[in-house]
C-alpha positions in Angstrom: 92.0 86.4 124.1 93.7 82.7 124.3 92.8 80.7 121.2 95.5 78.6 120.6 96.2 75.1 122.2 100.1 74.8 121.3 103.0 72.2 122.3 106.6 72.5 121.6 108.9 69.8 121.2 112.7 70.0 121.4 114.6 67.7 119.6 118.6 67.1 119.0 118.5 69.0 115.7 114.7 71.0 115.2 112.4 72.2 117.5 108.7 71.5 116.6 105.5 73.4 117.4 101.8 72.5 116.9 99.0 74.8 117.6 95.3 74.2 117.3 93.2 77.0 116.6 90.3 76.6 118.4 88.2 79.3 116.2 89.2 77.8 113.1 89.1 74.2 114.2 92.7 73.8 112.5 96.2 72.8 113.3 99.1 74.4 112.2 102.9 73.3 112.7 106.2 75.2 112.4 109.8 74.4 113.3 113.1 75.8 113.8 116.8 75.1 114.2 117.4 73.5 117.7 119.7 76.3 119.7 122.3 74.4 122.1 123.3 77.2 123.6 119.7 78.4 124.6 117.0 76.1 124.0 114.4 78.8 124.7 115.9 80.9 121.5 114.7 77.5 119.4 111.4 77.5 121.6 110.6 81.5 120.5 112.1 81.1 117.0 109.4 78.3 116.3 106.5 79.7 117.9 107.2 82.6 115.3 106.9 80.4 112.2 103.2 79.8 113.0 102.2 83.3 114.2 101.1 81.5 117.4 102.1 84.2 120.1 102.6 83.4 123.6 99.8 85.8 124.3 97.3 84.2 122.5 98.0 80.7 124.2 94.8 79.5 126.1 97.0 76.1 126.8 100.8 75.4 126.6 102.6 71.8 127.0 106.2 71.1 126.4 108.5 68.4 126.1 111.7 68.3 127.0 115.0 66.2 127.0 117.0 68.7 129.3 117.1 66.4 132.4 118.3 63.4 130.2 120.8 65.4 128.2 122.6 66.0 131.5 122.6 62.9 132.4 123.9 61.4 129.0 126.5 63.9 128.9 127.0 63.4 132.5 126.9 67.2 133.2 124.3 67.2 136.0 124.7 68.2 139.8 127.3 66.9 142.4 125.3 64.8 145.0 125.5 64.2 148.4 123.7 60.8 149.2 122.6 60.2 152.8 121.9 56.6 153.7 121.2 54.9 156.9 124.1 53.8 158.9 125.5 50.4 157.8 123.6 50.5 154.5 126.0 53.0 152.8 127.1 50.9 150.3 124.0 49.7 148.8 124.5 52.4 145.8 127.7 51.1 145.1 127.2 47.2 145.7 123.8 47.8 143.0 123.0 44.3 141.0 124.9 41.8 139.2 124.6 41.1 135.8 122.2 38.5 135.8 121.0 39.4 132.2 124.8 39.4 130.9 125.7 36.5 133.0 128.7 34.8 130.6 129.5 38.8 129.1 133.4 38.7 130.4 133.3 42.6 129.2 130.4 43.7 131.4 131.2 46.3 133.4 128.7 48.0 135.9 128.1 51.5 135.5 130.2 54.3 137.2 127.9 55.4 139.8 127.0 59.2 139.9 128.0 59.6 143.5 131.3 58.6 144.8 131.6 56.4 147.7 133.3 59.7 149.3 130.2 62.0 148.8 127.7 59.1 150.7 127.3 59.7 154.4 125.8 57.3 156.5 123.6 58.8 159.1 122.4 57.0 162.5 119.0 55.8 162.7 117.0 53.1 161.6 113.7 51.1 161.1 112.6 47.7 161.1 111.2 45.3 158.2 107.7 47.0 159.1 108.7 50.3 159.5 109.0 50.5 163.3 111.5 52.9 164.9 114.4 51.2 166.3 116.8 53.7 166.9 116.2 57.3 166.3 117.3 59.3 163.6 120.6 61.5 164.4 119.6 64.8 164.0 123.0 66.2 164.5 124.5 64.1 161.6 121.8 65.7 159.5 123.5 68.9 160.4 126.9 68.1 159.8 125.8 66.9 155.9 123.9 69.9 155.2 127.1 72.0 156.4 129.5 69.9 154.0 126.7 70.6 151.4 126.8 73.8 151.7 130.6 74.5 152.4 131.9 72.0 149.4 129.5 73.1 146.7 127.1 70.3 146.0 124.3 71.2 143.8 121.9 68.5 145.5 121.3 66.1 148.3 119.2 62.8 148.0 118.3 60.9 151.1 117.7 57.2 150.7 117.2 55.6 154.3 116.4 51.9 154.8 112.2 51.2 154.9 111.3 54.5 154.1 108.9 53.2 151.8 106.9 52.0 154.6 107.5 54.7 157.0 108.7 58.1 155.6 109.3 59.6 159.4 112.9 59.9 159.1 112.8 61.2 155.8 110.8 64.1 156.5 112.7 65.1 159.2 116.3 64.9 157.6 114.4 67.2 154.7 113.3 69.5 157.8 116.6 70.1 159.2 118.4 70.0 155.4 115.8 72.8 154.5 116.7 74.8 158.0 120.3 74.4 157.1 120.4 75.2 153.7 117.2 77.1 152.5 116.2 76.3 149.0 119.4 76.9 147.9 120.0 73.4 147.4 117.6 70.9 146.3 116.4 67.7 148.2 115.3 64.5 147.1 113.5 62.0 149.2 113.3 58.7 148.2 110.0 57.8 149.6 108.8 60.5 147.3 110.3 59.5 144.0 109.8 55.8 145.0 107.4 54.4 147.5 108.6 50.8 146.9 110.8 47.8 148.0 114.3 47.1 146.6 116.5 49.5 148.0 119.1 49.9 145.7 116.2 50.7 142.7 114.9 53.3 144.9 118.2 55.0 145.9 119.3 55.0 142.4 116.2 56.7 141.2 116.2 59.4 144.3 120.2 59.8 143.1 119.2 60.5 139.5 116.4 62.6 140.4 118.7 64.6 142.5 121.5 64.8 139.6 119.2 66.2 136.9 116.4 68.1 139.0 118.8 71.4 139.2 119.6 71.4 135.7 115.5 70.7 135.0 114.8 73.6 137.3 117.1 76.1 135.9 116.0 75.5 132.5 111.8 75.2 133.4 112.5 78.7 135.1 114.0 80.1 132.2 111.7 78.9 129.6 108.6 79.9 131.9 110.4 83.8 132.1 111.0 83.8 128.3 107.2 83.0 127.5 105.7 85.2 130.4 107.9 87.8 129.1 106.3 87.4 125.5 102.5 87.5 127.2 102.0 83.8 128.2 99.3 84.2 130.8 98.5 80.2 131.5 100.4 77.6 133.4 103.3 76.0 131.1 102.7 72.2 131.4 105.2 69.4 130.6 105.3 66.3 129.1 106.2 63.0 131.7 107.6 59.8 130.8 104.4 58.3 131.7 102.6 59.6 128.7 100.8 62.2 130.9 101.8 66.0 131.7 101.2 67.8 134.7 102.1 71.8 135.2 105.8 73.0 135.3 105.8 73.7 139.2 105.0 69.5 139.7 107.7 69.2 137.4 110.6 70.9 139.0 109.4 69.1 142.2 110.1 65.5 140.5 112.2 66.1 137.9 112.9 62.4 137.5 109.8 62.4 135.4 110.6 64.4 133.0 113.7 62.1 131.5 111.5 60.7 128.5 109.4 63.5 128.2 110.0 64.6 124.5 109.8 61.2 123.1 106.9 60.1 124.8 104.9 62.7 123.0 105.1 60.2 119.9 103.5 57.5 121.8 100.7 59.8 122.9 99.9 60.7 119.5 100.0 56.9 118.4 97.3 56.5 121.0 95.2 59.4 119.5 95.8 58.1 115.9 94.6 54.2 116.9 91.5 56.0 118.6 91.0 58.3 115.3 91.7 55.7 112.7 90.8 52.8 114.7 93.7 50.7 114.4 94.4 49.4 118.0 98.0 47.9 117.6 100.8 50.5 116.2 104.8 50.1 116.4 105.5 54.2 116.6 108.9 54.7 115.4 110.4 58.6 115.4 113.4 59.1 113.5 114.8 62.6 114.0 118.1 64.1 113.4 119.9 62.4 116.3 118.1 59.2 117.6 115.5 56.8 116.6 112.8 56.1 119.2 110.6 52.9 118.7 107.2 52.1 121.3 104.1 50.2 121.1 100.3 51.3 121.4 98.5 47.7 122.6 95.1 47.5 122.2 94.9 51.8 122.2 96.7 52.2 124.9 100.5 53.0 125.5 102.9 49.9 126.4 104.1 51.5 129.8 106.1 50.0 132.4 106.4 50.4 136.0 110.2 50.3 136.2 113.1 51.5 133.5 116.8 51.1 133.1 118.7 53.9 131.8 122.4 53.1 130.7 122.3 50.5 133.3 120.5 52.6 135.9 117.7 51.3 137.4 114.4 53.7 137.8 111.3 52.8 139.6 108.5 54.8 138.1 105.9 54.7 135.4 107.4 54.9 132.0 106.4 54.5 128.6 108.5 51.5 127.3 110.8 53.5 124.6 113.9 51.7 122.9 116.4 54.9 121.6 119.2 53.9 119.5 121.7 56.5 117.7 120.2 56.5 114.3 119.0 59.6 112.9 119.4 61.8 109.9 122.4 63.2 111.4 124.0 59.9 111.8 127.6 59.9 110.6 128.7 57.2 108.4 132.5 55.9 108.7 134.9 53.6 107.9 136.0 50.8 110.5 137.8 47.7 110.5 137.4 48.0 106.7 133.7 47.9 106.8 130.9 50.7 106.9 129.6 51.8 110.3 126.8 54.2 110.8 126.8 56.4 113.9 125.9 56.2 116.8 127.5 59.6 116.6 125.3 62.4 115.1 126.3 65.9 113.5 123.6 67.1 115.5 122.3 70.4 114.7 125.3 71.9 114.3 127.5 71.9 112.2 125.0 69.1 111.0 125.3 67.3 107.6 127.6 68.1 105.2 124.8 69.3 102.9 123.7 71.9 105.5 126.6 73.9 104.7 127.6 74.8 108.4 131.1 73.6 108.4 130.0 69.4 108.7 132.3 67.7 106.1 131.7 63.9 107.2 128.7 61.8 105.3 125.5 61.8 107.1 122.3 59.7 106.4 120.7 62.6 105.2 123.6 63.0 102.8 122.9 59.7 101.5 119.6 60.5 100.9 120.3 63.6 99.2 122.6 61.6 96.7 120.1 59.1 96.0 117.7 62.1 95.1 115.1 61.2 98.0 115.3 64.6 99.7 114.1 67.6 97.3 117.0 70.1 98.3 115.0 73.3 97.4 112.6 72.5 99.8 113.7 70.9 102.9 112.2 72.0 106.2 109.3 73.5 104.3 111.6 75.8 102.6 113.7 77.4 105.4 116.8 75.6 104.3 118.5 75.0 100.8 120.5 71.7 101.0 124.1 72.0 98.8 123.9 68.7 96.8 127.5 68.7 95.8 128.4 68.8 99.5 126.8 65.8 99.9 128.4 64.2 97.1 131.8 65.2 98.2 131.3 63.7 101.6 130.2 60.6 100.3 132.3 60.5 97.9 135.7 60.7 100.1 134.6 57.6 102.1 133.5 55.8 99.1 137.2 56.1 98.0 138.4 55.0 101.4 136.1 52.2 101.2 136.7 51.7 97.2 132.9 51.7 96.6 131.0 54.0 93.9 129.5 57.1 95.9 125.9 56.2 94.9 126.3 52.5 96.1 127.7 53.8 99.1 125.1 56.3 99.9 122.4 53.3 99.4 124.7 51.4 101.5 124.7 54.0 104.4 120.8 53.7 104.0 120.9 50.1 104.4 122.9 49.8 107.4 120.9 52.3 109.1 117.6 50.4 108.1 119.1 47.4 109.6 120.1 49.1 112.8 116.5 50.6 113.5 114.5 47.4 112.2 116.6 45.6 115.1 115.3 48.3 117.4 111.7 47.2 116.4 112.6 43.8 117.3 114.0 44.4 120.5 110.4 45.7 122.0 108.3 43.0 119.6 109.7 40.2 118.7 112.2 39.4 121.2 109.0 40.0 123.6 107.0 37.7 122.0 104.9 40.2 119.5 104.6 39.4 115.8 105.1 43.0 114.2 103.1 41.6 111.5 99.6 41.9 113.5 100.5 45.9 113.9 100.9 49.1 111.8 103.7 51.2 111.6 103.6 54.8 112.6 106.1 56.9 110.8 106.9 60.2 111.9 109.7 62.5 112.9 111.8 64.4 110.0 113.3 61.2 108.6 110.8 58.4 109.9 108.3 58.6 106.8 111.9 58.2 104.6 112.6 55.2 105.6 109.3 53.6 107.1 108.5 51.6 104.0 112.0 49.8 104.1 111.6 49.0 107.6 108.0 47.4 106.9 109.1 45.6 104.1 111.9 43.8 106.1 109.5 43.1 109.2 106.8 42.2 107.4 104.6 44.9 108.5 101.4 45.3 106.2 100.7 49.0 106.5 102.8 52.1 106.8 100.7 55.1 108.4 102.2 58.5 108.0 100.3 60.9 110.0 99.6 64.9 109.5 102.8 67.1 110.4 105.0 64.0 110.7 107.9 65.8 111.6 105.9 67.5 114.7 104.2 64.6 115.7 105.4 64.1 119.0 104.5 68.0 119.8 101.0 66.8 118.1 100.6 63.9 120.7 101.4 66.0 123.7 97.9 67.8 122.6 96.1 64.9 123.1 97.4 63.4 126.5 96.0 64.0 130.1 97.2 65.3 133.3 98.6 62.0 135.3 99.6 61.2 138.6 101.1 57.9 139.6 101.0 56.4 143.2 102.5 53.2 144.5 103.6 51.4 147.5 104.5 48.1 148.6 102.1 45.8 149.7 103.6 42.0 150.2 101.0 39.4 151.0 100.6 36.2 149.9 96.6 35.8 147.8 95.5 33.0 150.2 96.6 35.0 153.3 95.1 38.6 151.6 92.6 40.8 154.0 90.2 42.3 151.5 89.1 44.9 153.6 92.6 46.0 154.1 93.3 46.0 150.5 90.2 48.0 149.4 90.9 50.4 152.2 94.5 51.2 150.7 93.5 51.5 147.2 90.6 54.0 148.6 93.3 56.2 150.3 95.3 56.2 147.2 92.4 57.0 145.3 91.7 60.1 147.6 95.5 60.8 147.2 94.9 61.0 143.8 92.2 63.0 143.2 93.7 65.5 145.3 96.8 65.5 143.6 94.9 66.4 140.4 92.8 68.7 142.3 96.3 70.8 142.8 96.8 70.8 138.7 93.5 72.1 138.5 91.3 69.5 137.3 88.2 69.0 139.0 86.8 66.1 140.7 83.7 65.5 137.9 87.0 65.9 135.2 89.3 63.5 137.3 89.3 59.3 137.2 91.6 57.0 139.1 92.7 53.7 137.6 94.3 50.8 139.8 96.3 48.0 139.4 98.4 45.4 141.5 101.8 43.6 141.1 101.8 39.9 141.0 103.8 36.8 140.5 103.6 33.6 141.5 105.5 32.2 144.9 108.9 31.9 144.1 109.4 34.5 141.2 111.2 37.6 141.3 109.8 39.7 139.2 105.9 40.6 138.7 103.3 41.6 135.9 101.1 44.7 136.6 97.1 43.4 136.5 94.7 45.8 136.2 91.2 46.5 138.8 88.0 47.3 137.8 88.0 49.9 140.9 89.0 50.4 144.3 86.4 48.6 145.9 86.6 45.5 143.8 88.7 43.4 146.5 86.0 43.5 148.7 83.6 41.2 146.2 82.7 37.8 146.3 84.7 35.3 144.3 88.2 38.3 144.0 90.6 35.8 144.3 89.5 33.5 141.8 88.9 36.5 139.4 92.4 37.9 140.1 94.0 34.4 139.4 92.4 33.9 136.4 93.5 37.5 135.1 97.1 37.1 136.1 97.2 33.3 134.3 96.1 34.8 131.3 98.5 38.0 131.5 101.3 35.3 131.8 100.3 33.1 129.3 100.1 36.4 126.9 103.6 37.7 128.0 105.7 34.4 128.3 103.7 31.8 126.4 103.0 29.5 129.6 101.0 29.8 132.8 100.5 27.6 136.0 96.8 28.1 137.0 96.3 26.9 140.4 99.7 27.7 141.7 99.9 30.1 144.6 100.5 33.8 143.7 101.6 36.7 145.9 100.8 40.7 146.0 103.9 42.8 145.8 102.2 46.3 145.4 99.7 48.5 144.5 99.6 51.0 142.1 96.9 53.9 141.2 97.1 56.3 138.4 95.2 59.7 138.6 93.9 61.2 135.0 92.6 64.5 134.3 90.9 65.3 131.1 91.6 68.8 130.0 89.9 68.3 127.1 91.3 67.8 123.3 90.3 69.0 120.0 88.1 66.7 117.6 90.1 65.2 114.8 89.9 67.4 111.9 88.1 66.0 108.7 89.2 67.0 105.4 86.6 65.9 103.9 85.7 63.2 101.0 86.7 64.3 97.5 87.6 62.9 94.5 91.5 63.3 94.8 92.7 61.3 92.0 94.1 64.1 90.6 97.2 66.4 91.8 100.1 68.1 90.1 103.4 66.5 90.3 106.8 66.4 89.1 109.3 63.7 87.9 112.6 63.0 89.4 115.0 60.4 89.3 115.3 58.5 92.5 117.8 55.9 93.5 116.2 52.6 94.3 117.9 48.8 94.3 121.5 50.6 92.8 119.3 51.7 89.9 118.2 54.9 89.2 114.4 55.4 88.5 112.0 58.3 87.3 109.7 59.2 90.0 106.8 61.3 90.8 107.1 63.9 93.3 104.1 65.7 94.7 103.4 68.3 97.4 101.6 66.9 100.5 99.0 69.6 100.6 98.3 68.9 97.0 96.7 65.4 97.6 93.2 65.3 98.4 91.2 62.5 100.4 90.8 59.7 98.0 94.6 60.4 96.2 96.5 57.3 95.0 99.9 57.4 94.3 101.9 54.5 93.2 105.4 54.4 93.8 108.5 55.1 92.9 107.5 58.3 94.5 108.1 61.0 97.2 106.0 63.5 98.8 107.3 66.3 100.2 105.8 68.9 103.0 106.7 71.2 105.6 108.2 68.7 108.0 109.3 65.5 106.6 109.6 63.8 103.3 107.6 60.6 102.7 109.2 58.1 100.2 107.5 55.2 98.0 109.4 52.7 97.0 108.5 50.7 93.7 105.7 48.3 94.4 103.8 50.4 97.3 100.8 52.3 96.9 100.0 55.3 98.9 96.4 56.4 99.5 95.1 59.6 101.4 92.4 59.2 103.7 89.7 61.7 105.3 91.8 62.9 108.0 94.8 63.8 105.5 96.7 60.6 106.8 98.7 59.0 104.1 98.7 54.6 104.1 100.8 52.6 102.2 100.9 48.8 101.5 103.2 46.8 99.1 101.1 46.5 96.2 
């Protein structure tokens, strides 16, 4: 009965689904309004729009921001943190403000666990992981009793040097489970991050404990709802690393789901890079609430081994995504006599004024509607009819406050939000030594294609790409990725003192661990592959670069130190603009990534046809404070080979693409839209 490969992505305003019909070899996309009171309703509603019933699904994957939202809104569970005696203040001491040394307004983020909820436990390991003092089991039992009696929602365990020897943490878990059962989840630091840096490891563990109960309850509800509707295959969940795992694994390591939703767009960019032979892409996702930027470099996602979330460090593999509060629902307001847009959003409810759900403040969507850049009768594929007069009233009210013409203010709102998004792109490119002009801009999300040409023009990016189903592109990207399991452990040694056989043995051990973990996800050994890398730095440096290896046995090869040094020097030159060849370097950590191939659909070619002619209408659209007659066409009416000269607007079910004056749009054999400035 299985027929569809289905992905589901819940956004702040809309829930998107994409289904690949394995019988017909075609894709179909749908969306429905996100239902904040119960997100599973929005998922089921979106599935119903494309007749992709759960009983017909042979593969399902889901991107969720449930854990991230719980963190951002500070509605996670109360956490009891168990720390090594004498080190209970590690989490609160945290780090200094090295990156904002001269910022007098800097404030450390308020810890998620107050000092009163940190329990120091007797027992100690030394720097080599050797036991100096046995674990105080009675103290663990007392902590368990407190957790139960005071209503804690989770327990985090972060003992000193557990990344080297986890015996004490495992014993603590045994006692906690004995006392609490599975009523209160337990997060162990060596499972979250088997790396040094006590504060960073503790922070990661606390964040996992803080969000995991929320994520687990949500996944339980979603799985139950889908199974009740007939789903008979495992539900997979997108990870922050760009890979997927089963929902069961996601429950055990909820931290990896924090950026689950936005990462789907990056992996869609990876698939698009492969399909269009464009190895370097800037991926921008503009939805109703936020604007996400990520990169595809040489056909691979830009992945980091650590991240920071509102000042809290996280040790985990994560696609580098820079997010700002800029979306179609971003609210425009006056501040100190000037115009501000965002980060506050009208969200899905009440939404922009034009939604007629009670919103009265002007948003970016209202501004675009006033400018004629949205088709009010065919918004979201005709699922909604927008109220143009309500948008004009909202914009006019703010225009009066700022003593501006309403149309002038509407374009000003778009200019302000475009400047904000352009700066977000510079944060991941220019500020890291990457030249945007060497990339193409991939625009998706419901509002991304509407603003893409303006962003490209400001950044001198030569080409804009609008994929099929841009409003559901993140969901499409989830269908194009693989099972991923990441393993890391500290391995500190100067390269000059490296024991080559020992390093090869450690890598081989991690490879076996990765293959076994993939097998638990249903991946056969023939469908599994493992990649390895080393974290390296010059002696005296604080932070590292991750250098890939050719295989687990490479350290045993002749000339390995020289080869590794050369790779590191080249990477340092690329990243920082300088290197110090011949300077001593040291290894800090070993990393292994297990990847399991689940298969993917072949790109759907629409054929090579003469697409010169297509039906269109004329509509007035404002550009540069002037009304211009612009061509309006349905994307479904454009064929491979079609050429559209700006000004124009291309409307479709999931997004609207605006082609400003001077830009030319073309349709390729895959149905992809590409725009260039004439």
